[in-house]
VMD Tcl script that builds the backbone (N, CA, C; Angstrom):
set m [mol new atoms 393]
animate dup $m
set s [atomselect $m all]
$s set {name element resname resid chain x y z} {
  {N N MET 1 A 0.913 -1.344 -0.006}
  {CA C MET 1 A -0.015 -0.003 -0.025}
  {C C MET 1 A 0.823 1.163 -0.182}
  {N N ASN 2 A 0.430 2.329 -0.694}
  {CA C ASN 2 A 1.168 3.699 -1.082}
  {C C ASN 2 A 0.495 4.692 0.017}
  {N N ASN 3 A 1.143 5.262 0.628}
  {CA C ASN 3 A 0.792 6.577 1.475}
  {C C ASN 3 A 1.349 7.835 0.531}
  {N N TYR 4 A 0.306 8.886 0.605}
  {CA C TYR 4 A 0.529 10.329 0.066}
  {C C TYR 4 A 0.786 10.911 1.051}
  {N N ASN 5 A 1.515 12.243 1.022}
  {CA C ASN 5 A 1.592 13.311 2.322}
  {C C ASN 5 A 1.482 14.377 1.378}
  {N N VAL 6 A 0.465 15.613 2.092}
  {CA C VAL 6 A 0.311 16.702 1.564}
  {C C VAL 6 A -0.148 17.536 2.722}
  {N N SER 7 A 0.495 18.833 2.941}
  {CA C SER 7 A 0.426 19.796 4.226}
  {C C SER 7 A -0.045 20.906 3.344}
  {N N GLY 8 A -0.740 21.770 4.188}
  {CA C GLY 8 A -1.480 23.078 3.720}
  {C C GLY 8 A -1.282 24.206 4.974}
  {N N LYS 9 A -1.501 25.229 4.620}
  {CA C LYS 9 A -1.910 26.359 5.570}
  {C C LYS 9 A -2.666 27.556 4.877}
  {N N ILE 10 A -3.477 28.551 6.074}
  {CA C ILE 10 A -4.118 29.640 5.070}
  {C C ILE 10 A -3.805 30.617 6.173}
  {N N ASN 11 A -3.843 31.812 5.537}
  {CA C ASN 11 A -3.821 33.157 6.532}
  {C C ASN 11 A -5.356 33.735 6.244}
  {N N ALA 12 A -5.806 33.837 7.393}
  {CA C ALA 12 A -7.234 34.531 7.172}
  {C C ALA 12 A -7.577 35.543 6.172}
  {N N LYS 13 A -8.270 35.396 5.217}
  {CA C LYS 13 A -8.625 36.429 4.281}
  {C C LYS 13 A -7.673 36.669 3.171}
  {N N LYS 14 A -6.471 35.913 3.294}
  {CA C LYS 14 A -5.209 36.217 2.424}
  {C C LYS 14 A -4.989 35.284 1.447}
  {N N GLU 15 A -4.365 34.229 2.118}
  {CA C GLU 15 A -3.696 33.450 1.075}
  {C C GLU 15 A -3.683 32.041 1.559}
  {N N ALA 16 A -3.838 30.878 0.552}
  {CA C ALA 16 A -3.550 29.936 1.348}
  {C C ALA 16 A -2.786 28.955 0.164}
  {N N GLU 17 A -2.269 27.694 0.797}
  {CA C GLU 17 A -1.433 27.022 -0.254}
  {C C GLU 17 A -1.066 25.435 0.528}
  {N N TYR 18 A -0.600 24.667 -0.417}
  {CA C TYR 18 A -0.375 23.380 0.401}
  {C C TYR 18 A 1.016 22.888 -0.383}
  {N N GLN 19 A 1.518 22.074 0.301}
  {CA C GLN 19 A 2.912 21.574 -0.175}
  {C C GLN 19 A 2.857 20.316 -0.473}
  {N N VAL 20 A 3.617 19.695 -1.538}
  {CA C VAL 20 A 3.543 18.615 -2.048}
  {C C VAL 20 A 5.093 18.574 -2.302}
  {N N ARG 21 A 5.881 17.621 -1.467}
  {CA C ARG 21 A 7.405 17.177 -1.676}
  {C C ARG 21 A 8.093 18.797 -1.551}
  {N N GLN 22 A 8.673 19.110 -2.643}
  {CA C GLN 22 A 9.210 20.138 -2.336}
  {C C GLN 22 A 8.385 21.354 -3.070}
  {N N GLU 23 A 7.241 21.327 -3.544}
  {CA C GLU 23 A 6.656 22.216 -4.316}
  {C C GLU 23 A 5.367 22.707 -3.407}
  {N N SER 24 A 5.200 24.274 -3.849}
  {CA C SER 24 A 3.978 24.912 -2.882}
  {C C SER 24 A 2.928 25.139 -3.894}
  {N N ILE 25 A 1.848 24.871 -3.712}
  {CA C ILE 25 A 0.638 25.663 -4.691}
  {C C ILE 25 A -0.174 26.349 -3.990}
  {N N SER 26 A -0.269 27.510 -4.574}
  {CA C SER 26 A -1.219 28.447 -3.879}
  {C C SER 26 A -2.582 28.128 -4.397}
  {N N PHE 27 A -3.767 28.191 -3.848}
  {CA C PHE 27 A -5.072 28.214 -4.197}
  {C C PHE 27 A -6.292 29.196 -3.808}
  {N N GLY 28 A -7.163 30.028 -4.570}
  {CA C GLY 28 A -7.919 30.803 -4.052}
  {C C GLY 28 A -8.859 30.231 -3.146}
  {N N ILE 29 A -8.931 31.381 -2.063}
  {CA C ILE 29 A -9.895 31.144 -1.070}
  {C C ILE 29 A -11.162 32.200 -1.041}
  {N N ASN 30 A -10.798 33.194 -1.871}
  {CA C ASN 30 A -11.863 34.304 -2.039}
  {C C ASN 30 A -12.275 34.609 -3.537}
  {N N LYS 31 A -13.719 34.984 -3.739}
  {CA C LYS 31 A -13.885 35.342 -4.942}
  {C C LYS 31 A -12.758 36.296 -5.930}
  {N N ASP 32 A -12.265 37.266 -5.287}
  {CA C ASP 32 A -11.667 38.139 -5.818}
  {C C ASP 32 A -9.943 37.798 -6.215}
  {N N GLN 33 A -9.787 36.417 -5.694}
  {CA C GLN 33 A -8.524 35.203 -6.118}
  {C C GLN 33 A -8.673 34.651 -7.179}
  {N N ASP 34 A -9.543 35.272 -8.330}
  {CA C ASP 34 A -9.855 34.406 -9.286}
  {C C ASP 34 A -8.672 34.114 -10.739}
  {N N GLN 35 A -7.641 34.689 -10.047}
  {CA C GLN 35 A -6.431 34.143 -10.959}
  {C C GLN 35 A -5.735 33.192 -10.254}
  {N N LEU 36 A -6.204 32.643 -9.143}
  {CA C LEU 36 A -5.718 31.443 -8.644}
  {C C LEU 36 A -6.614 30.278 -8.745}
  {N N PRO 37 A -6.353 28.937 -8.807}
  {CA C PRO 37 A -7.415 27.760 -9.042}
  {C C PRO 37 A -7.901 27.799 -7.713}
  {N N ASN 38 A -9.218 27.175 -7.817}
  {CA C ASN 38 A -9.932 26.877 -6.855}
  {C C ASN 38 A -9.727 25.156 -6.384}
  {N N PRO 39 A -10.187 24.963 -5.062}
  {CA C PRO 39 A -10.252 23.534 -4.972}
  {C C PRO 39 A -10.808 22.566 -5.938}
  {N N ALA 40 A -11.722 23.025 -6.105}
  {CA C ALA 40 A -12.354 21.957 -7.442}
  {C C ALA 40 A -11.482 22.188 -8.849}
  {N N GLU 41 A -10.991 23.121 -9.014}
  {CA C GLU 41 A -9.802 23.180 -10.296}
  {C C GLU 41 A -8.790 22.135 -9.934}
  {N N LEU 42 A -8.679 22.099 -8.607}
  {CA C LEU 42 A -7.098 21.553 -8.189}
  {C C LEU 42 A -7.560 20.082 -8.449}
  {N N LEU 43 A -8.504 19.723 -8.110}
  {CA C LEU 43 A -9.346 18.181 -8.124}
  {C C LEU 43 A -9.257 17.897 -9.640}
  {N N LEU 44 A -9.880 18.483 -10.487}
  {CA C LEU 44 A -9.987 18.376 -11.954}
  {C C LEU 44 A -8.549 18.088 -12.600}
  {N N GLY 45 A -7.303 19.059 -12.029}
  {CA C GLY 45 A -5.997 19.155 -12.540}
  {C C GLY 45 A -5.631 17.778 -12.055}
  {N N ALA 46 A -5.835 17.362 -11.141}
  {CA C ALA 46 A -5.193 16.001 -10.544}
  {C C ALA 46 A -5.711 14.875 -11.440}
  {N N PHE 47 A -7.220 14.968 -11.754}
  {CA C PHE 47 A -7.504 14.020 -12.786}
  {C C PHE 47 A -6.928 14.037 -14.095}
  {N N ALA 48 A -6.535 15.315 -14.339}
  {CA C ALA 48 A -5.971 15.327 -15.834}
  {C C ALA 48 A -4.382 14.714 -15.779}
  {N N ALA 49 A -3.803 15.220 -14.724}
  {CA C ALA 49 A -2.585 14.681 -14.132}
  {C C ALA 49 A -2.553 13.035 -14.373}
  {N N CYS 50 A -3.430 12.607 -13.477}
  {CA C CYS 50 A -3.386 10.978 -13.595}
  {C C CYS 50 A -3.699 10.316 -14.980}
  {N N CYS 51 A -4.681 10.993 -15.864}
  {CA C CYS 51 A -4.584 10.648 -17.076}
  {C C CYS 51 A -3.486 10.447 -18.090}
  {N N LEU 52 A -2.858 11.807 -17.931}
  {CA C LEU 52 A -1.586 12.040 -18.602}
  {C C LEU 52 A -0.331 11.188 -18.299}
  {N N LYS 53 A -0.479 11.118 -16.912}
  {CA C LYS 53 A 0.839 10.245 -16.393}
  {C C LYS 53 A 0.522 8.448 -16.734}
  {N N ASN 54 A -0.752 7.990 -16.988}
  {CA C ASN 54 A -0.834 6.531 -17.441}
  {C C ASN 54 A -0.705 6.529 -18.890}
  {N N ILE 55 A -0.995 7.586 -19.728}
  {CA C ILE 55 A -0.632 7.513 -21.159}
  {C C ILE 55 A 1.088 7.163 -21.132}
  {N N GLU 56 A 1.489 7.678 -20.171}
  {CA C GLU 56 A 3.065 7.629 -20.545}
  {C C GLU 56 A 3.485 6.346 -20.093}
  {N N ARG 57 A 2.955 5.674 -18.878}
  {CA C ARG 57 A 3.023 4.752 -18.475}
  {C C ARG 57 A 2.650 3.620 -19.313}
  {N N PHE 58 A 1.388 3.609 -19.943}
  {CA C PHE 58 A 0.982 2.558 -21.018}
  {C C PHE 58 A 1.295 2.390 -22.376}
  {N N SER 59 A 2.058 3.845 -22.664}
  {CA C SER 59 A 2.911 3.600 -23.719}
  {C C SER 59 A 4.083 2.433 -23.750}
  {N N LYS 60 A 4.737 2.118 -22.497}
  {CA C LYS 60 A 5.682 1.137 -22.638}
  {C C LYS 60 A 5.135 0.051 -22.405}
  {N N VAL 61 A 4.008 -0.251 -21.460}
  {CA C VAL 61 A 2.900 -1.507 -21.062}
  {C C VAL 61 A 2.568 -1.855 -22.905}
  {N N LEU 62 A 1.804 -1.222 -23.619}
  {CA C LEU 62 A 1.180 -1.309 -24.796}
  {C C LEU 62 A 2.017 -1.363 -25.620}
  {N N LYS 63 A 3.299 -0.865 -25.743}
  {CA C LYS 63 A 4.344 -0.872 -26.956}
  {C C LYS 63 A 4.027 0.217 -27.873}
  {N N PHE 64 A 3.373 1.540 -27.480}
  {CA C PHE 64 A 3.100 2.552 -28.553}
  {C C PHE 64 A 4.067 3.805 -28.623}
  {N N GLU 65 A 4.113 4.621 -29.354}
  {CA C GLU 65 A 5.149 5.720 -29.354}
  {C C GLU 65 A 4.143 7.038 -29.803}
  {N N TYR 66 A 4.155 7.957 -28.871}
  {CA C TYR 66 A 3.425 9.148 -29.092}
  {C C TYR 66 A 4.244 10.414 -28.842}
  {N N GLU 67 A 3.985 11.181 -29.866}
  {CA C GLU 67 A 4.634 12.460 -29.713}
  {C C GLU 67 A 4.080 13.563 -28.625}
  {N N HIS 68 A 2.810 13.649 -28.374}
  {CA C HIS 68 A 2.338 14.404 -27.265}
  {C C HIS 68 A 1.057 13.955 -27.111}
  {N N ALA 69 A 0.323 14.345 -26.062}
  {CA C ALA 69 A -0.931 14.320 -25.710}
  {C C ALA 69 A -1.385 15.060 -24.983}
  {N N ALA 70 A -2.741 15.723 -25.078}
  {CA C ALA 70 A -3.362 16.509 -24.545}
  {C C ALA 70 A -4.789 16.301 -23.891}
  {N N ILE 71 A -5.164 16.940 -22.657}
  {CA C ILE 71 A -6.594 16.613 -22.074}
  {C C ILE 71 A -7.335 17.878 -21.817}
  {N N GLU 72 A -8.668 17.783 -22.175}
  {CA C GLU 72 A -9.524 19.030 -21.522}
  {C C GLU 72 A -10.560 18.158 -20.718}
  {N N VAL 73 A -10.595 18.563 -19.580}
  {CA C VAL 73 A -11.389 18.329 -18.488}
  {C C VAL 73 A -12.608 19.502 -18.129}
  {N N VAL 74 A -13.749 19.138 -18.106}
  {CA C VAL 74 A -14.582 19.688 -17.703}
  {C C VAL 74 A -15.648 19.132 -16.408}
  {N N GLY 75 A -15.693 19.905 -15.143}
  {CA C GLY 75 A -16.389 19.197 -14.160}
  {C C GLY 75 A -17.722 20.179 -13.850}
  {N N GLU 76 A -18.953 19.237 -13.601}
  {CA C GLU 76 A -20.307 19.924 -13.400}
  {C C GLU 76 A -20.467 20.024 -11.916}
  {N N ARG 77 A -20.615 21.142 -11.335}
  {CA C ARG 77 A -20.978 21.293 -9.982}
  {C C ARG 77 A -22.386 21.332 -9.362}
  {N N GLN 78 A -22.857 20.660 -8.599}
  {CA C GLN 78 A -24.294 20.627 -8.048}
  {C C GLN 78 A -24.078 21.836 -6.948}
  {N N GLU 79 A -25.114 22.501 -6.750}
  {CA C GLU 79 A -25.427 23.465 -5.784}
  {C C GLU 79 A -25.350 22.883 -4.090}
  {N N VAL 80 A -26.805 22.183 -4.068}
  {CA C VAL 80 A -26.944 21.662 -2.896}
  {C C VAL 80 A -27.459 19.996 -2.636}
  {N N PRO 81 A -26.580 19.375 -1.949}
  {CA C PRO 81 A -25.247 19.705 -1.467}
  {C C PRO 81 A -24.062 20.002 -2.448}
  {N N THR 82 A -23.116 21.085 -2.111}
  {CA C THR 82 A -21.910 21.254 -3.197}
  {C C THR 82 A -21.283 19.926 -3.494}
  {N N LYS 83 A -20.999 19.571 -4.294}
  {CA C LYS 83 A -20.379 18.586 -5.097}
  {C C LYS 83 A -20.222 18.390 -6.585}
  {N N LEU 84 A -19.239 18.051 -6.753}
  {CA C LEU 84 A -18.818 17.492 -8.512}
  {C C LEU 84 A -19.868 16.217 -8.811}
  {N N THR 85 A -20.859 16.557 -9.765}
  {CA C THR 85 A -21.513 15.159 -10.342}
  {C C THR 85 A -21.263 14.611 -11.568}
  {N N THR 86 A -20.452 15.325 -12.241}
  {CA C THR 86 A -19.950 14.976 -13.733}
  {C C THR 86 A -18.671 15.568 -13.940}
  {N N ILE 87 A -17.966 14.639 -14.678}
  {CA C ILE 87 A -16.489 14.954 -15.235}
  {C C ILE 87 A -16.689 14.726 -16.799}
  {N N LYS 88 A -16.417 15.585 -17.595}
  {CA C LYS 88 A -16.136 15.072 -19.131}
  {C C LYS 88 A -14.662 15.248 -19.533}
  {N N TYR 89 A -14.273 14.378 -20.141}
  {CA C TYR 89 A -12.705 14.787 -20.870}
  {C C TYR 89 A -12.631 14.316 -22.379}
  {N N VAL 90 A -11.926 15.093 -22.905}
  {CA C VAL 90 A -11.117 14.734 -24.303}
  {C C VAL 90 A -10.026 14.604 -24.388}
  {N N ILE 91 A -9.051 13.501 -24.662}
  {CA C ILE 91 A -7.600 13.296 -24.969}
  {C C ILE 91 A -7.649 13.612 -26.395}
  {N N ARG 92 A -6.589 14.167 -26.730}
  {CA C ARG 92 A -5.843 13.862 -27.934}
  {C C ARG 92 A -4.423 13.388 -27.958}
  {N N LEU 93 A -4.334 12.621 -28.768}
  {CA C LEU 93 A -3.105 11.947 -28.688}
  {C C LEU 93 A -2.421 11.555 -30.186}
  {N N LYS 94 A -1.270 11.963 -30.285}
  {CA C LYS 94 A -0.655 12.119 -31.723}
  {C C LYS 94 A 0.682 10.887 -31.483}
  {N N GLY 95 A 0.421 9.844 -32.298}
  {CA C GLY 95 A 1.151 8.872 -32.254}
  {C C GLY 95 A 1.389 8.195 -33.385}
  {N N SER 96 A 2.088 6.881 -32.856}
  {CA C SER 96 A 1.690 5.499 -33.758}
  {C C SER 96 A 1.717 4.127 -33.244}
  {N N ASN 97 A 0.919 3.289 -33.738}
  {CA C ASN 97 A 0.709 1.866 -33.301}
  {C C ASN 97 A -0.109 2.043 -32.178}
  {N N ILE 98 A -1.045 2.995 -31.999}
  {CA C ILE 98 A -1.955 3.016 -30.709}
  {C C ILE 98 A -3.195 2.429 -30.822}
  {N N ASN 99 A -3.351 1.504 -29.658}
  {CA C ASN 99 A -4.601 0.890 -29.677}
  {C C ASN 99 A -5.891 1.793 -28.682}
  {N N VAL 100 A -6.421 2.778 -29.242}
  {CA C VAL 100 A -7.028 3.667 -28.466}
  {C C VAL 100 A -8.084 2.879 -27.402}
  {N N ASP 101 A -8.678 2.069 -28.160}
  {CA C ASP 101 A -9.775 1.407 -27.158}
  {C C ASP 101 A -8.921 0.642 -26.312}
  {N N LEU 102 A -8.136 0.084 -26.164}
  {CA C LEU 102 A -7.245 -0.624 -25.161}
  {C C LEU 102 A -6.613 0.233 -24.039}
  {N N LEU 103 A -5.698 1.347 -24.552}
  {CA C LEU 103 A -5.309 2.311 -23.771}
  {C C LEU 103 A -6.278 3.020 -23.036}
  {N N HIS 104 A -7.648 3.416 -23.669}
  {CA C HIS 104 A -8.906 4.049 -22.697}
  {C C HIS 104 A -9.494 2.962 -21.664}
  {N N LYS 105 A -9.523 1.840 -21.922}
  {CA C LYS 105 A -9.827 0.796 -20.728}
  {C C LYS 105 A -8.752 0.654 -19.540}
  {N N ASN 106 A -7.389 0.789 -19.992}
  {CA C ASN 106 A -6.460 0.725 -19.093}
  {C C ASN 106 A -6.489 2.199 -18.222}
  {N N LEU 107 A -6.577 3.250 -18.956}
  {CA C LEU 107 A -6.678 4.331 -18.050}
  {C C LEU 107 A -8.056 4.460 -17.005}
  {N N GLN 108 A -9.229 3.890 -17.524}
  {CA C GLN 108 A -10.179 3.795 -16.694}
  {C C GLN 108 A -10.036 2.765 -15.582}
  {N N LYS 109 A -9.363 1.728 -16.029}
  {CA C LYS 109 A -9.301 0.599 -15.133}
  {C C LYS 109 A -8.297 0.903 -13.931}
  {N N PHE 110 A -6.953 1.556 -14.183}
  {CA C PHE 110 A -5.748 1.633 -13.639}
  {C C PHE 110 A -5.371 3.129 -12.778}
  {N N GLY 111 A -6.348 4.117 -13.279}
  {CA C GLY 111 A -5.803 5.276 -13.009}
  {C C GLY 111 A -6.527 5.478 -11.286}
  {N N THR 112 A -5.568 5.855 -10.819}
  {CA C THR 112 A -5.845 5.866 -8.931}
  {C C THR 112 A -6.757 7.309 -8.972}
  {N N ILE 113 A -6.510 8.305 -9.633}
  {CA C ILE 113 A -7.684 9.377 -9.413}
  {C C ILE 113 A -8.929 9.207 -9.976}
  {N N TYR 114 A -8.490 8.623 -11.334}
  {CA C TYR 114 A -9.692 8.126 -12.093}
  {C C TYR 114 A -10.790 7.514 -10.974}
  {N N ASN 115 A -10.361 6.376 -10.837}
  {CA C ASN 115 A -11.123 5.376 -9.799}
  {C C ASN 115 A -11.637 6.108 -8.491}
  {N N THR 116 A -10.942 6.649 -8.172}
  {CA C THR 116 A -11.353 7.441 -6.858}
  {C C THR 116 A -12.597 8.361 -7.200}
  {N N LEU 117 A -12.299 9.262 -8.162}
  {CA C LEU 117 A -13.641 10.031 -8.578}
  {C C LEU 117 A -14.594 9.437 -9.137}
  {N N ASN 118 A -14.305 8.401 -9.821}
  {CA C ASN 118 A -15.588 7.390 -10.457}
  {C C ASN 118 A -16.398 6.884 -9.465}
  {N N GLU 119 A -15.806 6.724 -7.905}
  {CA C GLU 119 A -16.951 6.118 -7.059}
  {C C GLU 119 A -18.120 7.218 -6.541}
  {N N SER 120 A -17.537 8.382 -6.895}
  {CA C SER 120 A -18.499 9.602 -6.284}
  {C C SER 120 A -19.345 10.339 -7.341}
  {N N CYS 121 A -18.797 10.455 -8.776}
  {CA C CYS 121 A -19.568 11.117 -9.742}
  {C C CYS 121 A -19.370 10.272 -11.147}
  {N N SER 122 A -20.262 10.846 -12.104}
  {CA C SER 122 A -20.175 10.072 -13.369}
  {C C SER 122 A -18.884 10.771 -14.104}
  {N N ILE 123 A -18.357 9.861 -14.753}
  {CA C ILE 123 A -16.962 10.112 -15.462}
  {C C ILE 123 A -17.117 9.508 -17.009}
  {N N SER 124 A -16.907 10.512 -18.029}
  {CA C SER 124 A -17.171 10.078 -19.476}
  {C C SER 124 A -16.217 10.769 -20.368}
  {N N GLY 125 A -15.483 9.911 -21.320}
  {CA C GLY 125 A -14.602 10.832 -21.897}
  {C C GLY 125 A -14.360 10.122 -22.987}
  {N N GLU 126 A -13.395 10.624 -24.205}
  {CA C GLU 126 A -13.142 10.076 -25.241}
  {C C GLU 126 A -11.427 10.244 -25.616}
  {N N ILE 127 A -10.874 9.514 -26.185}
  {CA C ILE 127 A -9.736 9.578 -26.988}
  {C C ILE 127 A -9.715 9.583 -28.247}
  {N N SER 128 A -8.780 10.976 -28.901}
  {CA C SER 128 A -8.803 10.832 -30.388}
  {C C SER 128 A -7.263 10.955 -30.875}
  {N N LEU 129 A -7.347 10.340 -31.771}
  {CA C LEU 129 A -6.093 10.520 -32.493}
  {C C LEU 129 A -5.998 11.802 -33.345}
  {N N GLU 130 A -4.678 12.389 -33.317}
  {CA C GLU 130 A -4.401 13.490 -34.173}
  {C C GLU 130 A -3.515 13.201 -35.597}
  {N N ASP 131 A -3.732 13.620 -36.607}
  {CA C ASP 131 A -2.805 13.237 -37.789}
  {C C ASP 131 A -1.504 13.668 -37.680}
}
mol reanalyze $m
mol bondsrecalc $m
mol representation Tube
mol addrep $m
């Protein structure tokens, strides 16, 4: 079993951040801090990172090469009670010898963040190949 550690701090009405390893990530706590990501956007960012990391991982396992991959993620938020209800994504991939269906099944089956969020909300998406 793996454990992950994150710590965080907040100064009242000013700033907030959390630390992961040697990195600090600031996030918004007020509406006037709209230049900073909010916690829901950070969660969607973790989802995107999970998918992209696993593309790299499965490129070795499934023996395909890719030049680049990009993902767009949209989360829908319910107001009462507040929660994400839906996550939709599109992955665009440029490469060769890619079995897109098998890659997609592996992303859905073995993504830690993907599986965690899939327990609490609806997730749907697609992978498309670029020319």
